[in-house]
A tleap script that builds the chain and sets N, CA, C and O, in Angstrom:
source leaprc.protein.ff14SB
mol = sequence {
  NMET LEU GLY ILE ILE GLU LYS ILE GLN ILE
  LYS LYS SER ARG PRO ASN LYS SER TYR GLY
  PHE ILE SER ALA TYR ASP GLY GLU SER TYR
  TRP PHE SER LEU ARG GLY LEU ASP ASP LEU
  LYS VAL GLY ASP GLU VAL SER PHE SER GLY
  GLY CYS ASN GLU LYS GLY PHE VAL ALA ARG
  TYR VAL LYS LYS VAL ALA ALA GLU CASP
}
set mol.1.N position { 0.831 -1.176 0.000 }
set mol.1.CA position { 0.000 0.000 0.000 }
set mol.1.C position { 0.879 1.243 0.000 }
set mol.1.O position { 2.057 1.194 0.353 }
set mol.2.N position { 0.276 2.357 -0.404 }
set mol.2.CA position { 0.972 3.638 -0.402 }
set mol.2.C position { 0.140 4.675 0.337 }
set mol.2.O position { -1.086 4.581 0.409 }
set mol.3.N position { 0.839 5.674 0.887 }
set mol.3.CA position { 0.153 6.760 1.565 }
set mol.3.C position { 1.120 7.873 1.910 }
set mol.3.O position { 2.303 7.816 1.576 }
set mol.4.N position { 0.596 8.891 2.586 }
set mol.4.CA position { 1.368 10.064 2.994 }
set mol.4.C position { 1.337 10.165 4.523 }
set mol.4.O position { 0.281 10.006 5.135 }
set mol.5.N position { 2.481 10.425 5.129 }
set mol.5.CA position { 2.515 10.608 6.581 }
set mol.5.C position { 1.791 11.902 6.921 }
set mol.5.O position { 2.145 12.969 6.419 }
set mol.6.N position { 0.773 11.805 7.778 }
set mol.6.CA position { -0.030 12.978 8.130 }
set mol.6.C position { 0.285 13.516 9.518 }
set mol.6.O position { 0.022 14.688 9.787 }
set mol.7.N position { 0.845 12.690 10.414 }
set mol.7.CA position { 1.160 13.140 11.771 }
set mol.7.C position { 2.264 12.273 12.345 }
set mol.7.O position { 2.312 11.066 12.109 }
set mol.8.N position { 3.156 12.908 13.106 }
set mol.8.CA position { 4.191 12.189 13.845 }
set mol.8.C position { 4.198 12.729 15.266 }
set mol.8.O position { 4.210 13.942 15.475 }
set mol.9.N position { 4.190 11.827 16.244 }
set mol.9.CA position { 4.227 12.198 17.661 }
set mol.9.C position { 5.482 11.595 18.291 }
set mol.9.O position { 5.577 10.380 18.469 }
set mol.10.N position { 6.444 12.460 18.626 }
set mol.10.CA position { 7.694 12.024 19.256 }
set mol.10.C position { 7.527 12.119 20.772 }
set mol.10.O position { 7.179 13.175 21.300 }
set mol.11.N position { 7.773 11.023 21.457 }
set mol.11.CA position { 7.715 11.002 22.917 }
set mol.11.C position { 9.145 11.049 23.441 }
set mol.11.O position { 9.838 10.031 23.450 }
set mol.12.N position { 9.588 12.219 23.876 }
set mol.12.CA position { 10.977 12.393 24.316 }
set mol.12.C position { 11.308 11.565 25.547 }
set mol.12.O position { 12.418 11.044 25.657 }
set mol.13.N position { 10.373 11.436 26.469 }
set mol.13.CA position { 10.634 10.671 27.686 }
set mol.13.C position { 10.582 9.161 27.441 }
set mol.13.O position { 11.187 8.391 28.187 }
set mol.14.N position { 9.866 8.740 26.407 }
set mol.14.CA position { 9.751 7.307 26.071 }
set mol.14.C position { 9.818 7.143 24.554 }
set mol.14.O position { 8.796 6.889 23.915 }
set mol.15.N position { 11.022 7.286 23.967 }
set mol.15.CA position { 11.142 7.264 22.494 }
set mol.15.C position { 10.623 5.986 21.839 }
set mol.15.O position { 10.207 6.023 20.681 }
set mol.16.N position { 10.637 4.872 22.539 }
set mol.16.CA position { 10.112 3.630 21.963 }
set mol.16.C position { 8.602 3.651 21.802 }
set mol.16.O position { 8.039 2.771 21.151 }
set mol.17.N position { 7.939 4.642 22.385 }
set mol.17.CA position { 6.487 4.775 22.269 }
set mol.17.C position { 6.079 5.840 21.263 }
set mol.17.O position { 4.898 6.177 21.180 }
set mol.18.N position { 7.031 6.385 20.487 }
set mol.18.CA position { 6.725 7.377 19.459 }
set mol.18.C position { 5.958 6.707 18.318 }
set mol.18.O position { 6.168 5.530 18.023 }
set mol.19.N position { 5.068 7.470 17.680 }
set mol.19.CA position { 4.209 6.894 16.653 }
set mol.19.C position { 3.823 7.949 15.616 }
set mol.19.O position { 4.150 9.128 15.747 }
set mol.20.N position { 3.127 7.491 14.596 }
set mol.20.CA position { 2.634 8.387 13.568 }
set mol.20.C position { 1.394 7.814 12.907 }
set mol.20.O position { 0.964 6.701 13.210 }
set mol.21.N position { 0.824 8.602 11.990 }
set mol.21.CA position { -0.346 8.166 11.224 }
set mol.21.C position { -0.092 8.393 9.738 }
set mol.21.O position { 0.489 9.400 9.333 }
set mol.22.N position { -0.538 7.440 8.950 }
set mol.22.CA position { -0.424 7.501 7.494 }
set mol.22.C position { -1.820 7.653 6.910 }
set mol.22.O position { -2.729 6.891 7.239 }
set mol.23.N position { -1.979 8.639 6.043 }
set mol.23.CA position { -3.206 8.784 5.276 }
set mol.23.C position { -3.011 7.982 3.993 }
set mol.23.O position { -2.326 8.419 3.069 }
set mol.24.N position { -3.619 6.815 3.955 }
set mol.24.CA position { -3.406 5.894 2.831 }
set mol.24.C position { -4.272 6.266 1.643 }
set mol.24.O position { -5.310 6.911 1.791 }
set mol.25.N position { -3.832 5.852 0.463 }
set mol.25.CA position { -4.573 6.133 -0.758 }
set mol.25.C position { -5.882 5.351 -0.842 }
set mol.25.O position { -6.691 5.594 -1.737 }
set mol.26.N position { -6.099 4.401 0.097 }
set mol.26.CA position { -7.377 3.689 0.128 }
set mol.26.C position { -8.428 4.453 0.943 }
set mol.26.O position { -9.561 3.992 1.087 }
set mol.27.N position { -8.046 5.631 1.479 }
set mol.27.CA position { -8.980 6.466 2.219 }
set mol.27.C position { -8.964 6.267 3.725 }
set mol.27.O position { -9.659 6.984 4.445 }
set mol.28.N position { -8.191 5.317 4.213 }
set mol.28.CA position { -8.119 5.037 5.650 }
set mol.28.C position { -6.895 5.697 6.268 }
set mol.28.O position { -5.963 6.084 5.563 }
set mol.29.N position { -6.909 5.823 7.602 }
set mol.29.CA position { -5.771 6.340 8.357 }
set mol.29.C position { -5.173 5.186 9.148 }
set mol.29.O position { -5.883 4.499 9.882 }
set mol.30.N position { -3.862 4.970 9.001 }
set mol.30.CA position { -3.169 3.850 9.628 }
set mol.30.C position { -2.169 4.349 10.663 }
set mol.30.O position { -1.390 5.263 10.390 }
set mol.31.N position { -2.191 3.752 11.845 }
set mol.31.CA position { -1.245 4.040 12.918 }
set mol.31.C position { 0.033 3.242 12.660 }
set mol.31.O position { -0.032 2.123 12.149 }
set mol.32.N position { 1.207 3.812 13.012 }
set mol.32.CA position { 2.458 3.042 12.938 }
set mol.32.C position { 3.408 3.486 14.035 }
set mol.32.O position { 3.360 4.630 14.488 }
set mol.33.N position { 4.270 2.574 14.456 }
set mol.33.CA position { 5.295 2.852 15.455 }
set mol.33.C position { 6.511 3.453 14.759 }
set mol.33.O position { 6.876 3.036 13.660 }
set mol.34.N position { 7.134 4.433 15.403 }
set mol.34.CA position { 8.344 5.046 14.844 }
set mol.34.C position { 9.615 4.315 15.264 }
set mol.34.O position { 10.712 4.737 14.901 }
set mol.35.N position { 9.490 3.245 16.009 }
set mol.35.CA position { 10.660 2.493 16.469 }
set mol.35.C position { 11.488 2.041 15.264 }
set mol.35.O position { 11.002 1.300 14.409 }
set mol.36.N position { 12.735 2.491 15.207 }
set mol.36.CA position { 13.644 2.124 14.130 }
set mol.36.C position { 13.470 2.934 12.848 }
set mol.36.O position { 14.132 2.649 11.850 }
set mol.37.N position { 12.603 3.926 12.854 }
set mol.37.CA position { 12.359 4.753 11.668 }
set mol.37.C position { 12.756 6.191 11.989 }
set mol.37.O position { 11.959 6.946 12.546 }
set mol.38.N position { 13.972 6.569 11.644 }
set mol.38.CA position { 14.492 7.882 12.010 }
set mol.38.C position { 14.363 8.930 10.908 }
set mol.38.O position { 14.425 10.127 11.188 }
set mol.39.N position { 14.188 8.504 9.675 }
set mol.39.CA position { 14.275 9.440 8.550 }
set mol.39.C position { 12.922 9.883 7.995 }
set mol.39.O position { 12.873 10.462 6.910 }
set mol.40.N position { 11.825 9.627 8.709 }
set mol.40.CA position { 10.506 9.990 8.201 }
set mol.40.C position { 10.041 11.332 8.750 }
set mol.40.O position { 10.370 11.709 9.875 }
set mol.41.N position { 9.263 12.052 7.926 }
set mol.41.CA position { 8.683 13.317 8.370 }
set mol.41.C position { 7.304 13.482 7.743 }
set mol.41.O position { 6.970 12.798 6.775 }
set mol.42.N position { 6.511 14.383 8.293 }
set mol.42.CA position { 5.174 14.651 7.774 }
set mol.42.C position { 5.277 15.072 6.305 }
set mol.42.O position { 6.112 15.899 5.939 }
set mol.43.N position { 4.418 14.489 5.477 }
set mol.43.CA position { 4.409 14.797 4.047 }
set mol.43.C position { 5.156 13.782 3.198 }
set mol.43.O position { 5.019 13.789 1.974 }
set mol.44.N position { 5.947 12.904 3.821 }
set mol.44.CA position { 6.672 11.882 3.065 }
set mol.44.C position { 5.697 10.839 2.523 }
set mol.44.O position { 4.747 10.451 3.202 }
set mol.45.N position { 5.946 10.388 1.287 }
set mol.45.CA position { 5.186 9.276 0.732 }
set mol.45.C position { 5.866 7.988 1.185 }
set mol.45.O position { 7.088 7.862 1.110 }
set mol.46.N position { 5.063 7.028 1.657 }
set mol.46.CA position { 5.599 5.779 2.172 }
set mol.46.C position { 4.846 4.587 1.592 }
set mol.46.O position { 3.698 4.692 1.159 }
set mol.47.N position { 5.532 3.459 1.600 }
set mol.47.CA position { 4.881 2.190 1.290 }
set mol.47.C position { 4.808 1.411 2.598 }
set mol.47.O position { 5.655 1.583 3.475 }
set mol.48.N position { 3.799 0.556 2.730 }
set mol.48.CA position { 3.627 -0.201 3.966 }
set mol.48.C position { 2.690 -1.375 3.736 }
set mol.48.O position { 2.010 -1.473 2.714 }
set mol.49.N position { 2.678 -2.254 4.717 }
set mol.49.CA position { 1.749 -3.370 4.717 }
set mol.49.C position { 0.646 -3.029 5.719 }
set mol.49.O position { 0.924 -2.845 6.904 }
set mol.50.N position { -0.586 -2.945 5.261 }
set mol.50.CA position { -1.699 -2.558 6.119 }
set mol.50.C position { -2.353 -3.753 6.777 }
set mol.50.O position { -2.430 -4.839 6.202 }
set mol.51.N position { -2.819 -3.534 7.988 }
set mol.51.CA position { -3.529 -4.565 8.729 }
set mol.51.C position { -4.525 -3.923 9.675 }
set mol.51.O position { -4.751 -2.714 9.638 }
set mol.52.N position { -5.111 -4.745 10.515 }
set mol.52.CA position { -6.122 -4.258 11.445 }
set mol.52.C position { -5.983 -5.026 12.749 }
set mol.52.O position { -5.715 -6.227 12.747 }
set mol.53.N position { -6.170 -4.317 13.876 }
set mol.53.CA position { -6.233 -4.983 15.164 }
set mol.53.C position { -7.463 -4.475 15.900 }
set mol.53.O position { -8.315 -3.818 15.302 }
set mol.54.N position { -7.565 -4.774 17.205 }
set mol.54.CA position { -8.762 -4.386 17.958 }
set mol.54.C position { -8.927 -2.874 18.095 }
set mol.54.O position { -10.023 -2.396 18.387 }
set mol.55.N position { -7.835 -2.109 17.886 }
set mol.55.CA position { -7.904 -0.648 18.010 }
set mol.55.C position { -8.116 0.061 16.672 }
set mol.55.O position { -8.473 1.239 16.656 }
set mol.56.N position { -7.905 -0.624 15.562 }
set mol.56.CA position { -8.093 0.003 14.255 }
set mol.56.C position { -7.062 -0.431 13.238 }
set mol.56.O position { -6.494 -1.518 13.340 }
set mol.57.N position { -6.821 0.424 12.253 }
set mol.57.CA position { -5.896 0.100 11.168 }
set mol.57.C position { -4.451 0.336 11.600 }
set mol.57.O position { -4.146 1.326 12.264 }
set mol.58.N position { -3.559 -0.590 11.213 }
set mol.58.CA position { -2.160 -0.554 11.611 }
set mol.58.C position { -1.283 -0.733 10.368 }
set mol.58.O position { -1.574 -1.557 9.502 }
set mol.59.N position { -0.203 0.056 10.298 }
set mol.59.CA position { 0.768 -0.076 9.204 }
set mol.59.C position { 2.025 -0.762 9.731 }
set mol.59.O position { 2.523 -0.424 10.805 }
set mol.60.N position { 2.528 -1.716 8.974 }
set mol.60.CA position { 3.775 -2.408 9.308 }
set mol.60.C position { 4.716 -2.308 8.113 }
set mol.60.O position { 4.289 -2.061 6.985 }
set mol.61.N position { 5.993 -2.502 8.380 }
set mol.61.CA position { 7.011 -2.479 7.324 }
set mol.61.C position { 6.970 -1.162 6.549 }
set mol.61.O position { 6.991 -1.156 5.318 }
set mol.62.N position { 6.913 -0.049 7.282 }
set mol.62.CA position { 6.837 1.282 6.673 }
set mol.62.C position { 8.187 1.662 6.075 }
set mol.62.O position { 9.213 1.569 6.749 }
set mol.63.N position { 8.191 2.089 4.818 }
set mol.63.CA position { 9.412 2.520 4.127 }
set mol.63.C position { 9.106 3.768 3.301 }
set mol.63.O position { 8.061 3.873 2.660 }
set mol.64.N position { 10.041 4.702 3.336 }
set mol.64.CA position { 9.916 5.914 2.532 }
set mol.64.C position { 10.064 5.556 1.055 }
set mol.64.O position { 10.943 4.781 0.678 }
set mol.65.N position { 9.192 6.130 0.226 }
set mol.65.CA position { 9.260 5.913 -1.221 }
set mol.65.C position { 10.272 6.907 -1.785 }
set mol.65.O position { 10.193 8.106 -1.518 }
set mol.66.N position { 11.210 6.406 -2.557 }
set mol.66.CA position { 12.233 7.270 -3.156 }
set mol.66.C position { 11.607 8.210 -4.168 }
set mol.66.O position { 10.803 7.788 -4.999 }
set mol.67.N position { 11.966 9.463 -4.101 }
set mol.67.CA position { 11.456 10.472 -5.032 }
set mol.67.C position { 12.085 10.250 -6.405 }
set mol.67.O position { 13.287 10.011 -6.515 }
set mol.68.N position { 11.266 10.331 -7.444 }
set mol.68.CA position { 11.771 10.181 -8.805 }
set mol.68.C position { 12.291 11.519 -9.303 }
set mol.68.O position { 11.678 12.559 -9.065 }
set mol.69.N position { 13.410 11.489 -9.990 }
set mol.69.CA position { 13.997 12.720 -10.548 }
set mol.69.C position { 13.509 12.977 -11.954 }
set mol.69.O position { 13.901 13.967 -12.572 }
savepdb mol mol.pdb
quit
């Protein structure tokens, strides 16, 4: 799946709990953990694997899409 990062929340006191949301091209909003993802920012286009849990839509394997020149 593809989408755009719409929000990032950095938790300075607990960095492992930092997260963000992706506005996917399927019209849904997906939550993702920022653990191990240092180079993402709001507005970046990303690819991910979408899923669902008891709290809602979840993105896994989030990767920034390389910009074409």
